[in-house]
N, C-alpha and C positions, 0 to 999 in steps of 0.2 A: 512542552509548551512554556513559554515564558509568562509568568504570573505578571499580572498587570492591575494597579490599584483603580479602585472606582473613581471615576471622574468627578462626581459631585458628592462631596462629603454631606452629611445628614446636618440640616441646620440645628444651630444650638436653640433649645427651648427658650421661649421669652419669660424673663424674670416675673414671677407673680406680683401682682401691685400691692398685696398686702401679706405676701408670704413671709414666713419665718425666716430670719435671717442671722448669720453669724459671721463675725470677722475673725480670721485665724491669722496669727503672727508666727511665721514660720522661720526656718533656717537653724534651729537649735535641736539638739538630741533630746529624746524624751526619756523620762525614767520615771518608774514607779509601778505599782502594784494594784491590780483590779480583780474583780471575781465576776466570773459569768455564771448566769442562771440556767434555767432549763432550756433545752434547745428549741428554737422558734419552729423548727420543722418536725419535732416530736411532741411538744405538749398540745398543740389543738387535736391531734390525732388520737391521744389518749382520752381527750375530753369526750371526743365523738364516740370512742368505744364505750364509754360509760352509758351511751343512750341505747346500748344493746340489752340491757338488764334494768330492772325495776328496783335493785338494791342499792344501796348508798356507795359511792365510789370516791375514794380519797387521793388527790395528787398533790405531792410536795415539790420544792424546787421551782415553783412557778414565778414567772416574771411578768410585768406589765407591758404587754404589747398589743398591737391592733388586732392580731388575729385571735387572741384571748378574748378580747371584748366582743369580736364578731361572734365567737363561739358562746360566750355568755348569753348574749341576746338571741341567738338561735335556740339555744335551749330553753329559755324562757318562753319564746314564741311557741315551741313545741309543747309546752306543758310541764317542762322540768323545773327544778329549782338549783341555784347555783348559790352555795354559801363560802365567801372568800375571806382570808386574812392575809397578812403581810407576805407569806411565803407559800400558802396552800390553798386548795380549792376542793370542795366536797360538793359532789353532783347527784341528785337523786331524780330519775326520770319514771315516776309512777305512771305518768301517761305519756303518749307521744301523739301529736297531731301533724299531719301534713302541712308542710309551709305552702301558703297560697302564692300565687304568681306574683303579686306585687313585693312580699318579703324576699321571694326567691331573687328577682331582679335586683332589688336594692343590696342585698347580702352579698350575691355573687359579684357585684361591682366592687365592693369593698375587699374580698377576700377569696382566694380559691379553696378556702376549707369546706364551704357549704355543699359542694358537689360531692364530698365524701360521706354525706349522710344519706345519699340516695339509697344504697343498699340497707342502711337501718330503718330508713322510712318503709322500704318494701317489706322487710322483715315484719315490722310493727304494725303497719296500716295496709299493706298490698299496693300503696299507691305512692308515687314520688314526683316531684316537679323539679327540672333543672334548667339552667338558661341555655337557650339554643346558641349554636355557633353564631358568632357575629353579635349576639344579643348583650354580650358584656365582655368584660376585659381578659376571660380566660382563654379565649381563642379556641379555634375549631379542632385541632388535633387532640388537647387534652380531652375534650369531650367525648371525641370519636373513640380513644382508648377506653374511657370508662363505659361507654355504651357496648363496645365489644365485649368487655367482661360481663355486664349485667345481662346482655342478650344470651350468652352462653349459660347462665344460670336460669334462664327461661322468661326473663323480663320482656314484656311488649311495650315498644314505645311509638307514641305518636307525636308527630312534629306539627305545631303551631308556629305562630308568627315569630314570637320572642321566646317561647319555651319549648320544653320537650316533656310529655307526661310518660310516665311509666307505670305498668301495672303488672302484678304477679300475684297468683294465687298462693304461691308456695316456690321459694327458690329451691332448685335441686342441683345436686353437685354437677361440676363440670370439669373437662379438661380444656385448658386454655394454653396457648403459646402467645406471647405478646411480640409484636413486631419490633419493639424496642423497650429495654427494661425501665419502663416508666414507674417512677415513684408513685405517683397518683393512682396509676392503674393496679398496682400492686397492693396499695392500701384498700382500694375498692374491693379486691378480690379477696382480701383478709375478712373484711367486715361482711361480705357476702356468704362466704364459705363457712364461716364459724358457726352459723345457724342453719346452713343450707342441709337438706334432706341427702345423706350419702357422703360420698368422697369426692374430694376435688383436688385438681392438679394445676399448678401454674407454672410454665416453662418460660425461660428468658425473664425471670423475675428480677426486680431490683432488690439489692441485700444491703443497702445502706445501713449503718448502725442505727439511724432513727426507725427503719423497718423493724430490724431485730428488736428494738425497744418496744414498738406496738406488738410485736409477737410475744414478748413477755408479759405485756398488760393483758393480752387476750388468754395467754395460758393461765395466767393468776386469776382470771374469770372463770376457767374450766374449759377452755377450748383446747383441741387436739391438733397440734400444728408441729411439722417437722421441715426444717430448712435443710435442703441437701446441698452437697459442695458444687454441683454444676447448675447453680441458679434455678433450681427447682424447689417449689413449695408445696407439700402436700398437707391436706387437711381432712380431717374426718368430722363431719357435722355433727353438734350436739343439740339436744331438745332445748336447753336454757343455759343462760350464763348468769354468773353471780357478781357480786361486788369485789372490789379489790382496793388494796392500798399500794401506791408505787410512788417512787421518787424518779423524775424525769432526768434523762442523762443531760449532761452540759452541753452547752451550745459550741461544738468544734468549729463552726462557720465564723462565729463572732471571734473565737480564741485566734484563729488564723488571721483575721484581720487586725487584730493587735499586734500579733508577731510581726505581719509586714509592716506596720507602722516603726516598729522598733528597726527594722531591716532598712526602711527608706531612710530614716533620719540618723542612723548609726547610734540608736539609743539602746535601751534596756528596759524591758517589760516584764513583769512576773504576772502571769495569768493562773488563777486559782479556780477550780472547779469543773475542769476538763480531763479527760483520761486521755494518757499517751496513745493507746492502741487506736482511738478513734482518730489520731492526726498522723498516724505512722507514714502514710505516703506524702504528706505534707512536710514532714520534718526530714525526709530524705530530700527533697527538692530544696527545701530551706538551707540545709548544709551544703548541697551542691552549688546553691548560688553565693556561698560565702558567709551565710547566717551561722549561728551556733546556739545551742539551747543546754540548759540543764534540767534535770527532772527529780523531784523528790521520791523518796522510798515508796510512797503509795501511788505514784504515777498519776497524780491528779493536781499537781503544781508545776508548771512550766515556766521557766525564764529564758526570754528570748533576747540575742543581741547580734550585733555584727561582728564576725570574727576577723575580718580583714579591711583594709582602707577601702579597696575598691571591690564591688561585687563582680562575680562571674556571670557573663551572659550565657543563657541557656536556650535549648530547643524544648518547648513545652506544649504538650498536648492534654486537653482536658478529656475526661471520660467518666463513664458512670462509676460507681464503688466497686472494687478498690482503687480504681484510677484517682488522677488528681481532679479534684471536684471542681465543676464550673463555677460554684460560688467562692472558691478560692482566687479564682483567675484574676479578676479586676484588681483586687488589693495587691496581690503579688506581681502583677505587671506594672503597676504603679512603682513599685519598688525597684524594678528591673530597669526603669528609666536611668537608674543611678549605676547600672552595670557597665563595666568597660569593654564594650564591644556591642556585637549584634545579637539579639534575642528573636526567636521567630515563635510565634503563638498559633496553634491551630485549635479553635473552638469546635467541638463535635458534639455537644450536647444540646446547646440553644443557638439557634440560628441569628438572634439579635443581641449578643451579648457584648459587642465590641464598641457600640455607641459611645460609650464613655471616654474613649481614646479622642474624640473631638475636644472636650475639655482639657484633657492633658496636653494636647498640642498648645491650646490656648495659654498653657502656663509654660510652654517652651520645650516641651517633650518632642522629640523626633520619632514619629509613629507613622508607618503606611499601613492601610488596610486593604485587604485583598478578598476577592470573591473565590479565589482558587484554594484548594487544601494544599497548604505548606506545611505537610506533616506525613508521616509514613501511613497514617489511616486514610483510606478514600471514605470519607464520611458521607451521610445522606444529604448534606448541603452542598457538595460539590458542583452540582449541576443547577442549582437553584438561584443563582445570582445573588446569594446573601453574603454580606461582609462577614466573613467567619474566620479570617486568619489576619495575622499582623505582624509587621517587622518592628522592632523597636531598637533604635541605634543610641547608645549611650557611652559615657555618662554625659547627661545635659543640666546644665544649671536652670533650675526652674525659678520662676519669678511669680509673684502675686497676680491675681487675675479675678475677675468676676465670673462666679460659676453658678449653675442652676442644677440642683439634684434631680435627677430623672426617676431613679428607683433606689432601693434600700442598699444593694452590694455597691453600686457604682457610687452612691452617696458617700459611703465610707471612704471609698477610694479617692473621692474629692479631697475630702479631710485629710488623708494620708498625703497626697499631694500638696496640699496646702502647708501641712507642716513642715515639709521637706523643702518647699520654695523659700526664696529669700523675700522678705517684705511682708505685706498683708494681703489676704484674699478674702473677698466679700462672698460668701456662700448662701444662695437662697434655697429656702425648702428644707431647712433643717428639722423642721418638725416631723419630717418623715423618718429621720433617724432617732428623733426622741421616741416616736411610736413604735419602731422596728427593734431598738436595743434598749433594754432596760437601763435606766440611770445613766443615758449616754453622756450627758454634759459632765456629770460628776465625775464619770470614768476619765473624760478628757482632761479635767483638773488634778485627777490623781496621778496621772503620768506626765504632767507638766506641759501639755499642750496651751499656748497662751492664746485665749479666745475671750470675745465678749458678745 
């Protein structure tokens, strides 16, 4: 069947009347050095793990982002204490109170992290409240995956208008197979199984580095967890967990975005604080596209650059780890607008990850988005009329435009595109990047992106 582009592109969001804005002057290669801190997808989960014990827990390599502030508030509401300095946080949860409906709705709207406290709340109080599908921004499918896990452990759920209440006298070991390797559902399983009575097993589990970092935290607390090669996680529940000290892994998703900026502009950026092995799939694709990199002896400082004048086009398909991460897709595809030829992208993890391409077209990129699967994998979005494949024709000379940031990963892509474009671009909603990436503006200055 011949693929056909969707007839009506998604409308561009309206610029916020009083939103934060940034003007970026592009067209120059970037060069400089930045440090990434603890992973945005690992830090909050380690903080949630601290709620499974009454003993003090100490985390280092912490950065100031929105999700951390949300978890800080959540811990305080639940009765715990948070002591913070510039690089670390100490959490003590001597008591734990179930969140009320009003707090649940407010916090769930701000972040997806609070749903992960459900198993913690069931362990400590026998009761939990989560936002109902449609009641907040987290969407129905992730909630359903969490409920699938919690029901298997014996939780009973009652659905009300805006929330779901869960009850459990005691969580007991369970054997679960996920329909998709969901990161959030795997984390919920780990929180539930660590203190559940008996043995538990999760098949088709997510095995991202951030998941393994959480496993390390729980193991330090006294949990008994093994991760098998076939996406199976086995846990033997223990009676109690203790405190821990842990350094959070570096943010591989942010590191890949800075690498993509170097690729798009023909610049050179050195990234400190992230491990080579956590970027191995990205590094292979980066080199195939015509980028290159050097790595220090310890494997935690990487320098990225373009190795050839014209980038190579690629056929790219996202997947769960160890595949090419969906969060790497938008910044890397932005760089591929400068490749000499036709690149084909197939998004198989999230159905709505290609909306950012509308903004790239406004800067001059030649991109068509399709509802068909343009890749070897027949994914779960193929029959759902979702815009989840794209064809990028390059190289195109990008020009400045006015843009509105819709979400964190797309926002960084807009900055990359603006830095690669000739002239000035006005970007609205940059406060989202300030809240999602620690010291974002200072890092832009460090690599020579001209902005005001």
